[in-house]
mmCIF file of the C-alpha atoms, coordinates in Angstrom:
data_MODEL
# 
_entry.id   MODEL 
# 
loop_
_atom_site.group_PDB 
_atom_site.id 
_atom_site.type_symbol 
_atom_site.label_atom_id 
_atom_site.label_alt_id 
_atom_site.label_comp_id 
_atom_site.label_asym_id 
_atom_site.label_entity_id 
_atom_site.label_seq_id 
_atom_site.pdbx_PDB_ins_code 
_atom_site.Cartn_x 
_atom_site.Cartn_y 
_atom_site.Cartn_z 
_atom_site.occupancy 
_atom_site.B_iso_or_equiv 
_atom_site.pdbx_formal_charge 
_atom_site.auth_seq_id 
_atom_site.auth_comp_id 
_atom_site.auth_asym_id 
_atom_site.auth_atom_id 
_atom_site.pdbx_PDB_model_num 
ATOM 1   C CA . UNK A 1 1   ? -24.064 26.662  4.654   1.00 0.00 ? 1   UNK A CA 1 
ATOM 2   C CA . UNK A 1 2   ? -20.650 27.335  3.028   1.00 0.00 ? 2   UNK A CA 1 
ATOM 3   C CA . UNK A 1 3   ? -20.108 26.065  -0.534  1.00 0.00 ? 3   UNK A CA 1 
ATOM 4   C CA . UNK A 1 4   ? -17.253 23.900  0.599   1.00 0.00 ? 4   UNK A CA 1 
ATOM 5   C CA . UNK A 1 5   ? -19.453 22.239  3.222   1.00 0.00 ? 5   UNK A CA 1 
ATOM 6   C CA . UNK A 1 6   ? -22.264 21.676  0.622   1.00 0.00 ? 6   UNK A CA 1 
ATOM 7   C CA . UNK A 1 7   ? -19.720 20.173  -1.724  1.00 0.00 ? 7   UNK A CA 1 
ATOM 8   C CA . UNK A 1 8   ? -18.343 17.825  0.920   1.00 0.00 ? 8   UNK A CA 1 
ATOM 9   C CA . UNK A 1 9   ? -21.822 16.674  1.947   1.00 0.00 ? 9   UNK A CA 1 
ATOM 10  C CA . UNK A 1 10  ? -22.668 16.023  -1.809  1.00 0.00 ? 10  UNK A CA 1 
ATOM 11  C CA . UNK A 1 11  ? -19.531 13.961  -2.196  1.00 0.00 ? 11  UNK A CA 1 
ATOM 12  C CA . UNK A 1 12  ? -20.196 11.976  0.955   1.00 0.00 ? 12  UNK A CA 1 
ATOM 13  C CA . UNK A 1 13  ? -23.746 11.220  -0.173  1.00 0.00 ? 13  UNK A CA 1 
ATOM 14  C CA . UNK A 1 14  ? -22.519 10.070  -3.611  1.00 0.00 ? 14  UNK A CA 1 
ATOM 15  C CA . UNK A 1 15  ? -19.841 7.870   -2.001  1.00 0.00 ? 15  UNK A CA 1 
ATOM 16  C CA . UNK A 1 16  ? -22.303 6.247   0.407   1.00 0.00 ? 16  UNK A CA 1 
ATOM 17  C CA . UNK A 1 17  ? -24.766 5.554   -2.348  1.00 0.00 ? 17  UNK A CA 1 
ATOM 18  C CA . UNK A 1 18  ? -22.087 4.163   -4.549  1.00 0.00 ? 18  UNK A CA 1 
ATOM 19  C CA . UNK A 1 19  ? -20.786 1.787   -1.892  1.00 0.00 ? 19  UNK A CA 1 
ATOM 20  C CA . UNK A 1 20  ? -24.337 0.603   -1.009  1.00 0.00 ? 20  UNK A CA 1 
ATOM 21  C CA . UNK A 1 21  ? -25.085 0.073   -4.756  1.00 0.00 ? 21  UNK A CA 1 
ATOM 22  C CA . UNK A 1 22  ? -21.966 -2.087  -5.107  1.00 0.00 ? 22  UNK A CA 1 
ATOM 23  C CA . UNK A 1 23  ? -22.908 -4.192  -2.124  1.00 0.00 ? 23  UNK A CA 1 
ATOM 24  C CA . UNK A 1 24  ? -26.528 -4.431  -3.327  1.00 0.00 ? 24  UNK A CA 1 
ATOM 25  C CA . UNK A 1 25  ? -26.241 -4.881  -7.084  1.00 0.00 ? 25  UNK A CA 1 
ATOM 26  C CA . UNK A 1 26  ? -23.324 -7.281  -7.244  1.00 0.00 ? 26  UNK A CA 1 
ATOM 27  C CA . UNK A 1 27  ? -24.583 -9.930  -4.743  1.00 0.00 ? 27  UNK A CA 1 
ATOM 28  C CA . UNK A 1 28  ? -28.266 -9.679  -5.661  1.00 0.00 ? 28  UNK A CA 1 
ATOM 29  C CA . UNK A 1 29  ? -27.577 -9.818  -9.427  1.00 0.00 ? 29  UNK A CA 1 
ATOM 30  C CA . UNK A 1 30  ? -25.188 -12.811 -8.864  1.00 0.00 ? 30  UNK A CA 1 
ATOM 31  C CA . UNK A 1 31  ? -27.839 -14.488 -6.604  1.00 0.00 ? 31  UNK A CA 1 
ATOM 32  C CA . UNK A 1 32  ? -30.674 -13.670 -8.935  1.00 0.00 ? 32  UNK A CA 1 
ATOM 33  C CA . UNK A 1 33  ? -32.875 -12.883 -6.037  1.00 0.00 ? 33  UNK A CA 1 
ATOM 34  C CA . UNK A 1 34  ? -33.472 -10.098 -3.518  1.00 0.00 ? 34  UNK A CA 1 
ATOM 35  C CA . UNK A 1 35  ? -34.820 -12.521 -0.921  1.00 0.00 ? 35  UNK A CA 1 
ATOM 36  C CA . UNK A 1 36  ? -31.599 -12.912 0.997   1.00 0.00 ? 36  UNK A CA 1 
ATOM 37  C CA . UNK A 1 37  ? -31.876 -11.400 4.418   1.00 0.00 ? 37  UNK A CA 1 
ATOM 38  C CA . UNK A 1 38  ? -28.273 -11.898 5.357   1.00 0.00 ? 38  UNK A CA 1 
ATOM 39  C CA . UNK A 1 39  ? -27.192 -9.724  2.399   1.00 0.00 ? 39  UNK A CA 1 
ATOM 40  C CA . UNK A 1 40  ? -29.694 -7.077  3.451   1.00 0.00 ? 40  UNK A CA 1 
ATOM 41  C CA . UNK A 1 41  ? -28.199 -7.182  6.957   1.00 0.00 ? 41  UNK A CA 1 
ATOM 42  C CA . UNK A 1 42  ? -24.738 -6.456  5.409   1.00 0.00 ? 42  UNK A CA 1 
ATOM 43  C CA . UNK A 1 43  ? -26.214 -3.537  3.568   1.00 0.00 ? 43  UNK A CA 1 
ATOM 44  C CA . UNK A 1 44  ? -27.850 -2.202  6.764   1.00 0.00 ? 44  UNK A CA 1 
ATOM 45  C CA . UNK A 1 45  ? -24.573 -2.624  8.675   1.00 0.00 ? 45  UNK A CA 1 
ATOM 46  C CA . UNK A 1 46  ? -22.724 -0.679  5.885   1.00 0.00 ? 46  UNK A CA 1 
ATOM 47  C CA . UNK A 1 47  ? -25.372 2.077   5.867   1.00 0.00 ? 47  UNK A CA 1 
ATOM 48  C CA . UNK A 1 48  ? -25.488 2.368   9.685   1.00 0.00 ? 48  UNK A CA 1 
ATOM 49  C CA . UNK A 1 49  ? -21.681 2.197   9.970   1.00 0.00 ? 49  UNK A CA 1 
ATOM 50  C CA . UNK A 1 50  ? -21.109 4.803   7.249   1.00 0.00 ? 50  UNK A CA 1 
ATOM 51  C CA . UNK A 1 51  ? -23.619 7.162   8.804   1.00 0.00 ? 51  UNK A CA 1 
ATOM 52  C CA . UNK A 1 52  ? -22.056 6.721   12.229  1.00 0.00 ? 52  UNK A CA 1 
ATOM 53  C CA . UNK A 1 53  ? -18.453 7.048   10.834  1.00 0.00 ? 53  UNK A CA 1 
ATOM 54  C CA . UNK A 1 54  ? -19.283 10.164  8.832   1.00 0.00 ? 54  UNK A CA 1 
ATOM 55  C CA . UNK A 1 55  ? -21.091 11.863  11.706  1.00 0.00 ? 55  UNK A CA 1 
ATOM 56  C CA . UNK A 1 56  ? -18.279 11.069  14.040  1.00 0.00 ? 56  UNK A CA 1 
ATOM 57  C CA . UNK A 1 57  ? -15.524 12.207  11.729  1.00 0.00 ? 57  UNK A CA 1 
ATOM 58  C CA . UNK A 1 58  ? -17.379 15.248  10.382  1.00 0.00 ? 58  UNK A CA 1 
ATOM 59  C CA . UNK A 1 59  ? -17.471 17.021  13.771  1.00 0.00 ? 59  UNK A CA 1 
ATOM 60  C CA . UNK A 1 60  ? -13.711 16.916  14.571  1.00 0.00 ? 60  UNK A CA 1 
ATOM 61  C CA . UNK A 1 61  ? -11.894 15.021  11.774  1.00 0.00 ? 61  UNK A CA 1 
ATOM 62  C CA . UNK A 1 62  ? -13.175 16.678  8.642   1.00 0.00 ? 62  UNK A CA 1 
ATOM 63  C CA . UNK A 1 63  ? -9.786  16.513  6.930   1.00 0.00 ? 63  UNK A CA 1 
ATOM 64  C CA . UNK A 1 64  ? -9.938  12.677  7.154   1.00 0.00 ? 64  UNK A CA 1 
ATOM 65  C CA . UNK A 1 65  ? -13.196 12.615  5.294   1.00 0.00 ? 65  UNK A CA 1 
ATOM 66  C CA . UNK A 1 66  ? -11.765 14.886  2.555   1.00 0.00 ? 66  UNK A CA 1 
ATOM 67  C CA . UNK A 1 67  ? -8.803  12.571  2.270   1.00 0.00 ? 67  UNK A CA 1 
ATOM 68  C CA . UNK A 1 68  ? -10.777 9.341   2.061   1.00 0.00 ? 68  UNK A CA 1 
ATOM 69  C CA . UNK A 1 69  ? -13.006 10.815  -0.680  1.00 0.00 ? 69  UNK A CA 1 
ATOM 70  C CA . UNK A 1 70  ? -10.101 11.281  -3.002  1.00 0.00 ? 70  UNK A CA 1 
ATOM 71  C CA . UNK A 1 71  ? -9.829  9.004   -6.100  1.00 0.00 ? 71  UNK A CA 1 
ATOM 72  C CA . UNK A 1 72  ? -7.961  5.715   -6.083  1.00 0.00 ? 72  UNK A CA 1 
ATOM 73  C CA . UNK A 1 73  ? -5.397  6.998   -8.549  1.00 0.00 ? 73  UNK A CA 1 
ATOM 74  C CA . UNK A 1 74  ? -3.670  10.269  -7.694  1.00 0.00 ? 74  UNK A CA 1 
ATOM 75  C CA . UNK A 1 75  ? -0.761  12.385  -8.652  1.00 0.00 ? 75  UNK A CA 1 
ATOM 76  C CA . UNK A 1 76  ? 2.454   11.238  -7.031  1.00 0.00 ? 76  UNK A CA 1 
ATOM 77  C CA . UNK A 1 77  ? 1.178   7.655   -6.613  1.00 0.00 ? 77  UNK A CA 1 
ATOM 78  C CA . UNK A 1 78  ? 3.779   5.051   -7.636  1.00 0.00 ? 78  UNK A CA 1 
ATOM 79  C CA . UNK A 1 79  ? 2.809   2.776   -10.584 1.00 0.00 ? 79  UNK A CA 1 
ATOM 80  C CA . UNK A 1 80  ? 3.183   -0.314  -8.280  1.00 0.00 ? 80  UNK A CA 1 
ATOM 81  C CA . UNK A 1 81  ? 0.566   1.051   -5.933  1.00 0.00 ? 81  UNK A CA 1 
ATOM 82  C CA . UNK A 1 82  ? -1.755  1.744   -8.824  1.00 0.00 ? 82  UNK A CA 1 
ATOM 83  C CA . UNK A 1 83  ? -1.417  -1.911  -9.879  1.00 0.00 ? 83  UNK A CA 1 
ATOM 84  C CA . UNK A 1 84  ? -1.976  -3.231  -6.369  1.00 0.00 ? 84  UNK A CA 1 
ATOM 85  C CA . UNK A 1 85  ? -5.026  -1.040  -5.795  1.00 0.00 ? 85  UNK A CA 1 
ATOM 86  C CA . UNK A 1 86  ? -6.551  -2.262  -8.992  1.00 0.00 ? 86  UNK A CA 1 
ATOM 87  C CA . UNK A 1 87  ? -5.757  -5.893  -8.151  1.00 0.00 ? 87  UNK A CA 1 
ATOM 88  C CA . UNK A 1 88  ? -7.375  -5.532  -4.678  1.00 0.00 ? 88  UNK A CA 1 
ATOM 89  C CA . UNK A 1 89  ? -10.475 -3.907  -6.008  1.00 0.00 ? 89  UNK A CA 1 
ATOM 90  C CA . UNK A 1 90  ? -10.814 -6.601  -8.705  1.00 0.00 ? 90  UNK A CA 1 
ATOM 91  C CA . UNK A 1 91  ? -10.216 -9.570  -6.385  1.00 0.00 ? 91  UNK A CA 1 
ATOM 92  C CA . UNK A 1 92  ? -12.438 -8.072  -3.613  1.00 0.00 ? 92  UNK A CA 1 
ATOM 93  C CA . UNK A 1 93  ? -15.359 -7.502  -5.994  1.00 0.00 ? 93  UNK A CA 1 
ATOM 94  C CA . UNK A 1 94  ? -14.794 -11.003 -7.404  1.00 0.00 ? 94  UNK A CA 1 
ATOM 95  C CA . UNK A 1 95  ? -15.229 -12.335 -3.914  1.00 0.00 ? 95  UNK A CA 1 
ATOM 96  C CA . UNK A 1 96  ? -18.406 -10.300 -3.359  1.00 0.00 ? 96  UNK A CA 1 
ATOM 97  C CA . UNK A 1 97  ? -19.820 -11.873 -6.630  1.00 0.00 ? 97  UNK A CA 1 
ATOM 98  C CA . UNK A 1 98  ? -18.624 -15.302 -5.816  1.00 0.00 ? 98  UNK A CA 1 
ATOM 99  C CA . UNK A 1 99  ? -20.335 -15.506 -2.432  1.00 0.00 ? 99  UNK A CA 1 
ATOM 100 C CA . UNK A 1 100 ? -23.883 -15.693 -3.691  1.00 0.00 ? 100 UNK A CA 1 
ATOM 101 C CA . UNK A 1 101 ? -22.832 -17.916 -6.654  1.00 0.00 ? 101 UNK A CA 1 
ATOM 102 C CA . UNK A 1 102 ? -21.648 -20.399 -4.049  1.00 0.00 ? 102 UNK A CA 1 
ATOM 103 C CA . UNK A 1 103 ? -24.507 -19.961 -1.628  1.00 0.00 ? 103 UNK A CA 1 
ATOM 104 C CA . UNK A 1 104 ? -27.299 -20.327 -4.182  1.00 0.00 ? 104 UNK A CA 1 
ATOM 105 C CA . UNK A 1 105 ? -25.735 -22.536 -6.921  1.00 0.00 ? 105 UNK A CA 1 
ATOM 106 C CA . UNK A 1 106 ? -22.273 -23.963 -6.516  1.00 0.00 ? 106 UNK A CA 1 
ATOM 107 C CA . UNK A 1 107 ? -22.418 -25.044 -2.773  1.00 0.00 ? 107 UNK A CA 1 
ATOM 108 C CA . UNK A 1 108 ? -18.832 -26.111 -2.992  1.00 0.00 ? 108 UNK A CA 1 
ATOM 109 C CA . UNK A 1 109 ? -18.162 -26.708 0.769   1.00 0.00 ? 109 UNK A CA 1 
ATOM 110 C CA . UNK A 1 110 ? -21.542 -26.164 2.176   1.00 0.00 ? 110 UNK A CA 1 
ATOM 111 C CA . UNK A 1 111 ? -22.968 -23.374 4.399   1.00 0.00 ? 111 UNK A CA 1 
ATOM 112 C CA . UNK A 1 112 ? -21.550 -22.085 7.582   1.00 0.00 ? 112 UNK A CA 1 
ATOM 113 C CA . UNK A 1 113 ? -23.515 -23.005 10.712  1.00 0.00 ? 113 UNK A CA 1 
ATOM 114 C CA . UNK A 1 114 ? -24.992 -20.584 13.225  1.00 0.00 ? 114 UNK A CA 1 
ATOM 115 C CA . UNK A 1 115 ? -21.707 -20.405 15.288  1.00 0.00 ? 115 UNK A CA 1 
ATOM 116 C CA . UNK A 1 116 ? -19.421 -19.457 12.380  1.00 0.00 ? 116 UNK A CA 1 
ATOM 117 C CA . UNK A 1 117 ? -21.943 -17.161 10.672  1.00 0.00 ? 117 UNK A CA 1 
ATOM 118 C CA . UNK A 1 118 ? -22.495 -15.248 13.912  1.00 0.00 ? 118 UNK A CA 1 
ATOM 119 C CA . UNK A 1 119 ? -18.756 -15.036 14.291  1.00 0.00 ? 119 UNK A CA 1 
ATOM 120 C CA . UNK A 1 120 ? -18.645 -13.548 10.818  1.00 0.00 ? 120 UNK A CA 1 
ATOM 121 C CA . UNK A 1 121 ? -21.095 -10.827 11.824  1.00 0.00 ? 121 UNK A CA 1 
ATOM 122 C CA . UNK A 1 122 ? -19.059 -10.081 14.977  1.00 0.00 ? 122 UNK A CA 1 
ATOM 123 C CA . UNK A 1 123 ? -15.865 -9.791  12.921  1.00 0.00 ? 123 UNK A CA 1 
ATOM 124 C CA . UNK A 1 124 ? -17.513 -7.418  10.493  1.00 0.00 ? 124 UNK A CA 1 
ATOM 125 C CA . UNK A 1 125 ? -18.581 -5.151  13.469  1.00 0.00 ? 125 UNK A CA 1 
ATOM 126 C CA . UNK A 1 126 ? -15.103 -5.426  14.986  1.00 0.00 ? 126 UNK A CA 1 
ATOM 127 C CA . UNK A 1 127 ? -13.382 -4.664  11.706  1.00 0.00 ? 127 UNK A CA 1 
ATOM 128 C CA . UNK A 1 128 ? -15.491 -1.581  11.157  1.00 0.00 ? 128 UNK A CA 1 
ATOM 129 C CA . UNK A 1 129 ? -14.724 -0.400  14.681  1.00 0.00 ? 129 UNK A CA 1 
ATOM 130 C CA . UNK A 1 130 ? -10.973 -0.830  14.373  1.00 0.00 ? 130 UNK A CA 1 
ATOM 131 C CA . UNK A 1 131 ? -11.012 0.968   11.023  1.00 0.00 ? 131 UNK A CA 1 
ATOM 132 C CA . UNK A 1 132 ? -12.904 3.886   12.592  1.00 0.00 ? 132 UNK A CA 1 
ATOM 133 C CA . UNK A 1 133 ? -10.514 4.101   15.481  1.00 0.00 ? 133 UNK A CA 1 
ATOM 134 C CA . UNK A 1 134 ? -7.656  4.141   13.002  1.00 0.00 ? 134 UNK A CA 1 
ATOM 135 C CA . UNK A 1 135 ? -9.192  7.018   10.993  1.00 0.00 ? 135 UNK A CA 1 
ATOM 136 C CA . UNK A 1 136 ? -9.748  9.048   14.088  1.00 0.00 ? 136 UNK A CA 1 
ATOM 137 C CA . UNK A 1 137 ? -6.240  8.613   15.156  1.00 0.00 ? 137 UNK A CA 1 
ATOM 138 C CA . UNK A 1 138 ? -4.562  9.218   11.809  1.00 0.00 ? 138 UNK A CA 1 
ATOM 139 C CA . UNK A 1 139 ? -5.607  12.331  9.974   1.00 0.00 ? 139 UNK A CA 1 
ATOM 140 C CA . UNK A 1 140 ? -3.172  11.523  7.262   1.00 0.00 ? 140 UNK A CA 1 
ATOM 141 C CA . UNK A 1 141 ? -4.891  8.242   6.286   1.00 0.00 ? 141 UNK A CA 1 
ATOM 142 C CA . UNK A 1 142 ? -4.843  8.208   2.482   1.00 0.00 ? 142 UNK A CA 1 
ATOM 143 C CA . UNK A 1 143 ? -6.491  5.802   0.181   1.00 0.00 ? 143 UNK A CA 1 
ATOM 144 C CA . UNK A 1 144 ? -3.230  5.603   -1.839  1.00 0.00 ? 144 UNK A CA 1 
ATOM 145 C CA . UNK A 1 145 ? 0.530   5.408   -1.291  1.00 0.00 ? 145 UNK A CA 1 
ATOM 146 C CA . UNK A 1 146 ? 1.997   8.654   -2.467  1.00 0.00 ? 146 UNK A CA 1 
ATOM 147 C CA . UNK A 1 147 ? 4.960   11.065  -1.818  1.00 0.00 ? 147 UNK A CA 1 
ATOM 148 C CA . UNK A 1 148 ? 4.114   12.965  1.323   1.00 0.00 ? 148 UNK A CA 1 
ATOM 149 C CA . UNK A 1 149 ? 4.029   16.719  1.013   1.00 0.00 ? 149 UNK A CA 1 
ATOM 150 C CA . UNK A 1 150 ? 6.531   18.480  3.215   1.00 0.00 ? 150 UNK A CA 1 
ATOM 151 C CA . UNK A 1 151 ? 5.094   19.349  6.614   1.00 0.00 ? 151 UNK A CA 1 
ATOM 152 C CA . UNK A 1 152 ? 1.716   17.772  5.832   1.00 0.00 ? 152 UNK A CA 1 
ATOM 153 C CA . UNK A 1 153 ? 2.361   14.226  7.026   1.00 0.00 ? 153 UNK A CA 1 
ATOM 154 C CA . UNK A 1 154 ? 4.047   12.705  10.114  1.00 0.00 ? 154 UNK A CA 1 
ATOM 155 C CA . UNK A 1 155 ? 4.321   9.429   11.812  1.00 0.00 ? 155 UNK A CA 1 
ATOM 156 C CA . UNK A 1 156 ? 1.381   8.428   14.062  1.00 0.00 ? 156 UNK A CA 1 
ATOM 157 C CA . UNK A 1 157 ? 2.323   6.307   16.998  1.00 0.00 ? 157 UNK A CA 1 
ATOM 158 C CA . UNK A 1 158 ? -0.585  6.808   19.354  1.00 0.00 ? 158 UNK A CA 1 
ATOM 159 C CA . UNK A 1 159 ? -3.914  4.909   19.990  1.00 0.00 ? 159 UNK A CA 1 
ATOM 160 C CA . UNK A 1 160 ? -4.307  1.807   17.802  1.00 0.00 ? 160 UNK A CA 1 
ATOM 161 C CA . UNK A 1 161 ? -1.004  2.781   16.027  1.00 0.00 ? 161 UNK A CA 1 
ATOM 162 C CA . UNK A 1 162 ? 0.854   2.095   19.191  1.00 0.00 ? 162 UNK A CA 1 
ATOM 163 C CA . UNK A 1 163 ? -0.181  -1.592  18.958  1.00 0.00 ? 163 UNK A CA 1 
ATOM 164 C CA . UNK A 1 164 ? 0.272   -2.344  15.263  1.00 0.00 ? 164 UNK A CA 1 
ATOM 165 C CA . UNK A 1 165 ? 1.583   -0.295  12.388  1.00 0.00 ? 165 UNK A CA 1 
ATOM 166 C CA . UNK A 1 166 ? -1.288  -0.834  10.044  1.00 0.00 ? 166 UNK A CA 1 
ATOM 167 C CA . UNK A 1 167 ? -4.579  -0.901  12.126  1.00 0.00 ? 167 UNK A CA 1 
ATOM 168 C CA . UNK A 1 168 ? -6.649  0.365   9.247   1.00 0.00 ? 168 UNK A CA 1 
ATOM 169 C CA . UNK A 1 169 ? -5.677  -2.633  7.207   1.00 0.00 ? 169 UNK A CA 1 
ATOM 170 C CA . UNK A 1 170 ? -6.389  -4.815  10.131  1.00 0.00 ? 170 UNK A CA 1 
ATOM 171 C CA . UNK A 1 171 ? -9.957  -3.554  10.307  1.00 0.00 ? 171 UNK A CA 1 
ATOM 172 C CA . UNK A 1 172 ? -10.389 -4.003  6.557   1.00 0.00 ? 172 UNK A CA 1 
ATOM 173 C CA . UNK A 1 173 ? -8.999  -7.554  6.509   1.00 0.00 ? 173 UNK A CA 1 
ATOM 174 C CA . UNK A 1 174 ? -11.274 -8.487  9.377   1.00 0.00 ? 174 UNK A CA 1 
ATOM 175 C CA . UNK A 1 175 ? -14.181 -7.270  7.408   1.00 0.00 ? 175 UNK A CA 1 
ATOM 176 C CA . UNK A 1 176 ? -13.168 -9.214  4.390   1.00 0.00 ? 176 UNK A CA 1 
ATOM 177 C CA . UNK A 1 177 ? -12.877 -12.442 6.388   1.00 0.00 ? 177 UNK A CA 1 
ATOM 178 C CA . UNK A 1 178 ? -16.081 -11.886 8.348   1.00 0.00 ? 178 UNK A CA 1 
ATOM 179 C CA . UNK A 1 179 ? -18.415 -11.218 5.351   1.00 0.00 ? 179 UNK A CA 1 
ATOM 180 C CA . UNK A 1 180 ? -18.211 -14.750 3.702   1.00 0.00 ? 180 UNK A CA 1 
ATOM 181 C CA . UNK A 1 181 ? -18.718 -16.405 7.096   1.00 0.00 ? 181 UNK A CA 1 
ATOM 182 C CA . UNK A 1 182 ? -21.878 -14.322 7.791   1.00 0.00 ? 182 UNK A CA 1 
ATOM 183 C CA . UNK A 1 183 ? -23.169 -14.986 4.340   1.00 0.00 ? 183 UNK A CA 1 
ATOM 184 C CA . UNK A 1 184 ? -22.674 -18.646 4.832   1.00 0.00 ? 184 UNK A CA 1 
ATOM 185 C CA . UNK A 1 185 ? -19.954 -19.590 2.384   1.00 0.00 ? 185 UNK A CA 1 
ATOM 186 C CA . UNK A 1 186 ? -16.864 -21.608 3.539   1.00 0.00 ? 186 UNK A CA 1 
ATOM 187 C CA . UNK A 1 187 ? -15.548 -21.639 -0.061  1.00 0.00 ? 187 UNK A CA 1 
ATOM 188 C CA . UNK A 1 188 ? -15.645 -17.785 -0.156  1.00 0.00 ? 188 UNK A CA 1 
ATOM 189 C CA . UNK A 1 189 ? -13.969 -17.670 3.245   1.00 0.00 ? 189 UNK A CA 1 
ATOM 190 C CA . UNK A 1 190 ? -11.059 -19.624 1.738   1.00 0.00 ? 190 UNK A CA 1 
ATOM 191 C CA . UNK A 1 191 ? -11.063 -17.549 -1.432  1.00 0.00 ? 191 UNK A CA 1 
ATOM 192 C CA . UNK A 1 192 ? -10.719 -14.444 0.768   1.00 0.00 ? 192 UNK A CA 1 
ATOM 193 C CA . UNK A 1 193 ? -7.052  -15.347 0.880   1.00 0.00 ? 193 UNK A CA 1 
ATOM 194 C CA . UNK A 1 194 ? -6.621  -13.736 -2.563  1.00 0.00 ? 194 UNK A CA 1 
ATOM 195 C CA . UNK A 1 195 ? -7.532  -10.122 -1.683  1.00 0.00 ? 195 UNK A CA 1 
ATOM 196 C CA . UNK A 1 196 ? -5.792  -10.641 1.634   1.00 0.00 ? 196 UNK A CA 1 
ATOM 197 C CA . UNK A 1 197 ? -2.682  -11.591 -0.220  1.00 0.00 ? 197 UNK A CA 1 
ATOM 198 C CA . UNK A 1 198 ? -2.827  -8.497  -2.397  1.00 0.00 ? 198 UNK A CA 1 
ATOM 199 C CA . UNK A 1 199 ? -3.198  -6.328  0.680   1.00 0.00 ? 199 UNK A CA 1 
ATOM 200 C CA . UNK A 1 200 ? -0.259  -8.111  2.311   1.00 0.00 ? 200 UNK A CA 1 
ATOM 201 C CA . UNK A 1 201 ? 1.938   -7.285  -0.739  1.00 0.00 ? 201 UNK A CA 1 
ATOM 202 C CA . UNK A 1 202 ? 0.736   -3.717  -0.687  1.00 0.00 ? 202 UNK A CA 1 
ATOM 203 C CA . UNK A 1 203 ? 1.711   -3.378  3.009   1.00 0.00 ? 203 UNK A CA 1 
ATOM 204 C CA . UNK A 1 204 ? 5.292   -4.547  2.246   1.00 0.00 ? 204 UNK A CA 1 
ATOM 205 C CA . UNK A 1 205 ? 5.435   -2.054  -0.661  1.00 0.00 ? 205 UNK A CA 1 
ATOM 206 C CA . UNK A 1 206 ? 4.011   0.723   1.548   1.00 0.00 ? 206 UNK A CA 1 
ATOM 207 C CA . UNK A 1 207 ? 6.473   0.037   4.334   1.00 0.00 ? 207 UNK A CA 1 
ATOM 208 C CA . UNK A 1 208 ? 9.421   0.209   2.030   1.00 0.00 ? 208 UNK A CA 1 
ATOM 209 C CA . UNK A 1 209 ? 8.078   3.419   0.565   1.00 0.00 ? 209 UNK A CA 1 
ATOM 210 C CA . UNK A 1 210 ? 7.447   4.992   4.041   1.00 0.00 ? 210 UNK A CA 1 
ATOM 211 C CA . UNK A 1 211 ? 10.947  3.981   5.320   1.00 0.00 ? 211 UNK A CA 1 
ATOM 212 C CA . UNK A 1 212 ? 12.404  5.900   2.377   1.00 0.00 ? 212 UNK A CA 1 
ATOM 213 C CA . UNK A 1 213 ? 10.056  8.930   2.226   1.00 0.00 ? 213 UNK A CA 1 
ATOM 214 C CA . UNK A 1 214 ? 8.794   9.545   5.717   1.00 0.00 ? 214 UNK A CA 1 
ATOM 215 C CA . UNK A 1 215 ? 11.124  10.785  8.453   1.00 0.00 ? 215 UNK A CA 1 
ATOM 216 C CA . UNK A 1 216 ? 11.056  8.790   11.765  1.00 0.00 ? 216 UNK A CA 1 
ATOM 217 C CA . UNK A 1 217 ? 9.260   5.807   10.253  1.00 0.00 ? 217 UNK A CA 1 
ATOM 218 C CA . UNK A 1 218 ? 12.236  3.529   10.825  1.00 0.00 ? 218 UNK A CA 1 
ATOM 219 C CA . UNK A 1 219 ? 12.221  4.634   14.475  1.00 0.00 ? 219 UNK A CA 1 
ATOM 220 C CA . UNK A 1 220 ? 8.501   3.940   14.620  1.00 0.00 ? 220 UNK A CA 1 
ATOM 221 C CA . UNK A 1 221 ? 8.904   0.451   13.171  1.00 0.00 ? 221 UNK A CA 1 
ATOM 222 C CA . UNK A 1 222 ? 11.513  -0.294  15.868  1.00 0.00 ? 222 UNK A CA 1 
ATOM 223 C CA . UNK A 1 223 ? 9.089   0.866   18.525  1.00 0.00 ? 223 UNK A CA 1 
ATOM 224 C CA . UNK A 1 224 ? 5.958   -0.837  17.204  1.00 0.00 ? 224 UNK A CA 1 
ATOM 225 C CA . UNK A 1 225 ? 7.122   -4.255  16.193  1.00 0.00 ? 225 UNK A CA 1 
ATOM 226 C CA . UNK A 1 226 ? 4.060   -5.724  14.589  1.00 0.00 ? 226 UNK A CA 1 
ATOM 227 C CA . UNK A 1 227 ? 2.488   -4.825  11.182  1.00 0.00 ? 227 UNK A CA 1 
ATOM 228 C CA . UNK A 1 228 ? -0.833  -6.556  11.610  1.00 0.00 ? 228 UNK A CA 1 
ATOM 229 C CA . UNK A 1 229 ? -0.940  -9.007  14.459  1.00 0.00 ? 229 UNK A CA 1 
ATOM 230 C CA . UNK A 1 230 ? -0.171  -7.751  17.949  1.00 0.00 ? 230 UNK A CA 1 
ATOM 231 C CA . UNK A 1 231 ? 1.524   -9.758  20.610  1.00 0.00 ? 231 UNK A CA 1 
ATOM 232 C CA . UNK A 1 232 ? 2.268   -12.592 18.276  1.00 0.00 ? 232 UNK A CA 1 
ATOM 233 C CA . UNK A 1 233 ? 5.589   -13.482 19.747  1.00 0.00 ? 233 UNK A CA 1 
ATOM 234 C CA . UNK A 1 234 ? 8.997   -12.054 19.407  1.00 0.00 ? 234 UNK A CA 1 
ATOM 235 C CA . UNK A 1 235 ? 10.027  -10.869 15.940  1.00 0.00 ? 235 UNK A CA 1 
ATOM 236 C CA . UNK A 1 236 ? 12.551  -8.544  14.310  1.00 0.00 ? 236 UNK A CA 1 
ATOM 237 C CA . UNK A 1 237 ? 11.527  -4.972  13.875  1.00 0.00 ? 237 UNK A CA 1 
ATOM 238 C CA . UNK A 1 238 ? 10.605  -5.487  10.196  1.00 0.00 ? 238 UNK A CA 1 
ATOM 239 C CA . UNK A 1 239 ? 8.369   -8.436  10.886  1.00 0.00 ? 239 UNK A CA 1 
ATOM 240 C CA . UNK A 1 240 ? 4.846   -9.008  12.079  1.00 0.00 ? 240 UNK A CA 1 
# 
């Protein structure tokens, strides 16, 4: 096994363990119990989804894995994006901590019933699937907004990118909405608007950046009219 392959596998392992730890420690510490089967189901979904995604991408899309393993703050990343990434991480983790607080103690708006909680689980699976399709289609999918290196990035307009301009965000946003529903918190479902709002601002910033820095992005925006919501009615090229 080549050293580079060994290093990549080690980094992937550390990344998966870190993600699982965040999803395990934060909710269970906040809930003060490990007897919460719905949270264990989320962890199982993340573990299974991560293993499937890594196995799928490792065979033919290794560059995507290497790109997604890069840190949240990188050289060439605008200050505004550093701020937005930090805000999203803080508000998202705040949501993860708030869910068990509401479920086990606050009970602000009551628990979701079987219909909405099941819908939440389906949304989480759907969001993960859309995100995976996006990563397979776009080998330039970076975790940050940064100045593209000449010849190393181009506009992707195929697959899910032919439907909306930001399908990776779509998958992530669906996951964020689905999780509080599955974990039975209406209040957290409403609170999810905060990290969603941060992502929406980041999308606007990213599009302005790409129009300026990436050739053909304006033409792509004319062709694919919607940022996030497909087939949502007529709109100008810069709208949803």
